[in-house]
C-alpha positions as CSV (number, residue, x, y, z in Angstrom):
1,V,0.0,0.0,-0.1
2,R,1.5,3.2,-1.1
3,R,1.2,6.3,1.3
4,R,1.8,10.3,1.6
5,P,3.2,12.3,4.7
6,R,1.5,12.9,8.3
7,G,2.7,14.3,11.5
8,G,3.6,13.7,15.0
9,G,3.4,16.5,16.7
10,R,3.0,18.8,20.1
11,G,-0.2,20.8,18.3
12,G,-0.2,23.3,16.0
13,K,-0.3,22.4,12.4
14,R,-1.6,19.8,10.9
15,G,0.5,17.4,8.6
16,P,-0.8,16.1,5.0
17,D,-3.5,13.3,5.0
18,A,-1.8,10.0,3.2
19,R,-4.3,9.2,0.0
20,V,-3.8,5.2,-0.7
21,E,-6.0,2.0,-2.0
22,L,-7.2,-0.7,-0.5
23,A,-8.1,-4.0,-2.8
24,V,-10.7,-6.1,-1.6
25,T,-12.8,-9.1,-3.2
26,L,-16.4,-9.0,-4.1
27,E,-16.8,-11.0,-1.8
28,D,-15.7,-8.6,1.2
29,M,-18.5,-5.5,-0.2
30,Y,-21.1,-8.3,-0.4
31,L,-20.9,-10.0,3.1
32,G,-18.8,-7.4,4.8
33,N,-14.9,-7.9,6.2
34,E,-12.1,-6.7,7.8
35,V,-9.3,-6.4,5.7
36,S,-5.3,-5.4,7.0
37,A,-2.6,-3.7,5.1
38,Q,0.4,-2.8,5.9
39,I,1.6,0.5,5.1
40,A,5.2,2.3,6.0
41,R,5.8,5.6,7.4
42,R,7.9,8.2,9.4
43,V,7.5,8.0,13.2
44,V,9.2,10.6,15.6
45,C,11.7,8.5,17.7
46,R,10.1,9.9,20.9
47,K,12.6,10.8,24.2
48,C,15.6,10.4,21.2
49,S,16.7,13.6,20.7
50,G,20.5,13.7,21.4
51,R,20.9,10.0,22.6
52,T,22.9,7.5,21.3
53,D,22.3,4.6,22.8
54,G,20.7,1.1,21.7
55,K,17.4,1.6,22.0
56,C,17.2,4.8,19.8
57,A,19.8,2.8,16.8
58,A,17.0,2.5,14.3
59,C,16.4,6.5,14.8
60,G,17.9,9.4,12.6
61,R,17.4,12.7,12.1
62,C,14.2,14.1,10.9
63,P,13.5,16.5,7.8
64,N,14.3,20.3,8.5
65,E,12.0,22.0,10.1
66,V,10.1,25.1,9.5
67,R,9.6,27.9,12.0
68,M,8.3,31.4,11.7
69,V,11.0,34.5,12.5
70,Q,10.4,38.1,12.5
71,R,12.9,40.2,10.5
72,E,12.9,44.5,10.3
73,M,12.9,44.9,6.6
74,R,13.5,48.8,8.3
75,P,13.6,50.7,11.2
76,G,9.9,50.6,12.6
77,M,8.6,47.8,10.1
78,L,8.9,43.9,11.0
79,V,7.5,40.9,9.1
80,Q,7.1,37.5,9.5
81,Q,9.2,35.1,7.3
82,Q,9.3,30.9,7.0
83,E,12.8,29.8,7.9
84,E,14.1,26.0,7.5
85,V,16.2,24.9,10.7
86,P,17.4,21.4,10.7
87,S,15.8,19.4,13.5
88,K,16.4,18.4,16.8
89,E,14.2,15.4,17.0
90,K,14.7,11.8,15.4
91,C,12.8,9.9,13.2
92,K,12.5,6.5,11.9
93,N,10.6,4.5,9.2
94,E,8.0,1.6,10.4
95,E,5.8,-0.5,9.2
96,T,1.8,0.1,10.6
97,T,-1.0,-2.3,9.9
98,L,-4.0,-1.1,9.8
99,S,-7.5,-2.7,9.4
100,A,-10.5,-1.4,7.6
101,H,-13.5,-2.4,8.3
102,V,-15.3,-2.9,4.9
103,E,-19.2,-2.4,5.5
104,R,-21.6,-4.4,3.5
105,G,-22.9,-3.3,0.0
106,M,-19.8,-0.6,0.0
107,D,-18.4,0.0,-3.9
108,A,-15.4,1.1,-5.2
109,G,-14.2,4.6,-4.4
110,A,-15.8,4.5,-1.4
111,E,-13.1,5.5,1.4
112,I,-12.0,4.6,5.1
113,K,-10.2,7.2,7.5
114,F,-8.2,6.4,10.0
115,P,-7.5,9.8,11.7
116,R,-3.6,10.6,12.7
117,K,-2.5,7.6,10.8
118,S,0.0,9.7,8.3
119,E,3.3,10.5,8.6
120,Q,4.7,12.5,11.6
121,L,7.2,15.3,11.9
122,P,8.0,17.1,15.0
123,G,5.6,19.9,15.9
124,Q,3.3,19.1,13.8
125,I,-0.6,16.8,14.6
126,P,-0.5,13.6,11.7
127,G,-2.8,13.9,9.1
128,D,-5.0,10.9,8.2
129,V,-4.5,8.3,5.8
130,I,-7.1,8.0,4.2
131,M,-7.8,4.5,2.2
132,T,-10.2,4.5,-1.3
133,L,-11.6,0.7,-1.9
134,K,-10.4,-1.0,-5.5
135,Q,-12.4,-4.0,-6.4
136,K,-10.5,-7.1,-7.9
137,P,-11.8,-8.4,-10.9
138,H,-14.3,-11.8,-9.9
139,A,-14.1,-15.1,-11.8
140,R,-17.9,-14.9,-12.1
141,F,-19.7,-11.9,-11.7
142,T,-19.2,-7.9,-12.5
143,R,-20.7,-5.4,-10.7
144,K,-22.7,-2.3,-11.7
145,D,-23.7,-0.2,-8.3
146,K,-25.9,-2.3,-6.8
147,D,-26.7,-4.9,-9.1
148,L,-24.4,-8.1,-10.5
149,H,-24.1,-8.8,-13.9
150,M,-22.8,-12.7,-15.3
151,D,-22.6,-14.6,-18.9
152,M,-24.3,-17.8,-18.9
153,V,-23.1,-20.5,-21.3
154,I,-26.3,-23.0,-23.0
155,S,-26.4,-25.4,-25.3
156,L,-28.5,-24.8,-28.6
157,R,-31.0,-27.7,-27.3
158,E,-31.3,-25.6,-23.8
159,A,-32.1,-22.5,-26.2
160,L,-35.2,-24.0,-27.7
161,L,-36.5,-26.3,-24.9
162,G,-35.8,-24.1,-21.6
163,F,-33.9,-25.3,-18.6
164,T,-32.3,-25.4,-15.2
165,K,-29.0,-23.7,-14.3
166,V,-27.8,-23.6,-10.7
167,V,-25.5,-20.9,-9.8
168,D,-23.4,-20.5,-6.6
169,H,-23.5,-16.9,-5.0
170,L,-20.8,-14.9,-3.4
171,D,-21.5,-16.0,0.1
172,G,-22.5,-19.5,-1.2
173,H,-26.3,-20.0,-1.2
174,K,-27.9,-21.3,-4.7
175,V,-29.6,-19.3,-6.9
176,H,-31.8,-20.9,-10.0
177,V,-32.2,-19.8,-13.0
178,E,-34.9,-21.1,-14.9
179,V,-36.2,-20.6,-18.4
180,D,-39.1,-22.3,-20.1
181,K,-39.1,-20.9,-23.2
182,I,-37.1,-20.4,-26.1
183,T,-34.0,-18.0,-25.6
184,K,-32.6,-15.5,-28.0
185,P,-28.8,-15.3,-28.5
186,N,-27.5,-12.5,-26.2
187,E,-30.7,-12.6,-24.3
188,V,-31.1,-11.1,-20.8
189,K,-32.5,-12.2,-17.7
190,R,-33.6,-10.4,-14.7
191,I,-33.0,-11.7,-11.4
192,K,-34.8,-9.5,-8.9
193,G,-32.9,-9.0,-5.2
194,E,-30.1,-11.0,-6.1
195,G,-27.5,-8.4,-7.1
196,M,-25.7,-6.4,-3.9
197,P,-26.6,-5.3,-0.8
198,V,-27.2,-1.6,-0.8
199,H,-25.2,0.4,1.5
200,N,-26.6,1.3,4.6
201,F,-29.7,-0.7,4.0
202,P,-28.1,-4.6,3.6
203,S,-31.9,-5.9,4.2
204,E,-32.2,-4.3,0.1
205,H,-30.8,-5.6,-2.7
206,G,-30.5,-5.1,-6.3
207,D,-30.6,-7.6,-9.3
208,L,-28.8,-10.1,-11.0
209,Y,-28.8,-9.5,-14.7
210,V,-27.8,-13.2,-16.8
211,K,-26.8,-12.9,-20.4
212,F,-27.3,-15.8,-22.5
213,M,-24.6,-17.3,-24.7
214,F,-25.1,-19.8,-26.8
215,K,-22.6,-23.1,-27.2
216,M,-22.7,-24.5,-30.8
217,P,-22.5,-28.0,-32.1
218,H,-19.3,-28.6,-33.6
219,D,-20.9,-30.6,-36.3
220,L,-24.1,-32.6,-37.4
221,T,-24.7,-35.8,-38.6
222,A,-26.7,-36.6,-41.8
223,D,-29.8,-37.5,-40.2
224,Q,-29.7,-34.7,-37.4
225,K,-29.2,-32.5,-40.8
226,R,-32.4,-34.2,-41.7
227,L,-34.3,-33.3,-38.6
228,V,-33.5,-30.5,-38.7
229,T,-34.1,-29.5,-41.8
230,E,-37.4,-31.1,-41.0
231,L,-38.4,-29.3,-38.2
232,F,-37.9,-25.6,-39.6
233,P,-38.4,-25.8,-43.1
234,V,-37.6,-22.5,-45.1
């Protein structure tokens, strides 16, 4: 996971937020889940200023600090200016694990905030880590808002005579897809209530749209050709 800076300080100026992406599965978004991610960030080493013992061995000098100074431009005229000075504090990089609560129905682009978990700088309040959800591709389903879409391959016989097929949903429950009429190429069947849960209203669900694709026979025997000709005269 990638991020930007934050602060770790004693009040006053607030450091910048860190924006990162968190890849989650469609199952995580359907069921809800706790997803952990590691970030590398700078932290201020407490009580290490001026120390050289083993406890502070991993700590190095913090980035330069900015302070406000008054300068006399001409007699009687003082202005405030920023001045960059070497920091007297010590800092180090550390791995931090953040646990993101992915709520049911959350979509790609949703944000989860971790207050004051960005990088630290002396004298600054750390900014936030803001995680943006990114959905991993799914083998069966495609999500569009609160609806799910999938392709289903059927035979020519099934297209003509009808069929019943069973699909495993994201939580393992079975969805029965039943058709008792002729199915046209690329026809789409809507199954109400079998889409994603609606975020903040998880008892409500979108719909599942099933698009039918035909599996055509590679060849026909002479008898099969004769039967087709008899059944479908020009």
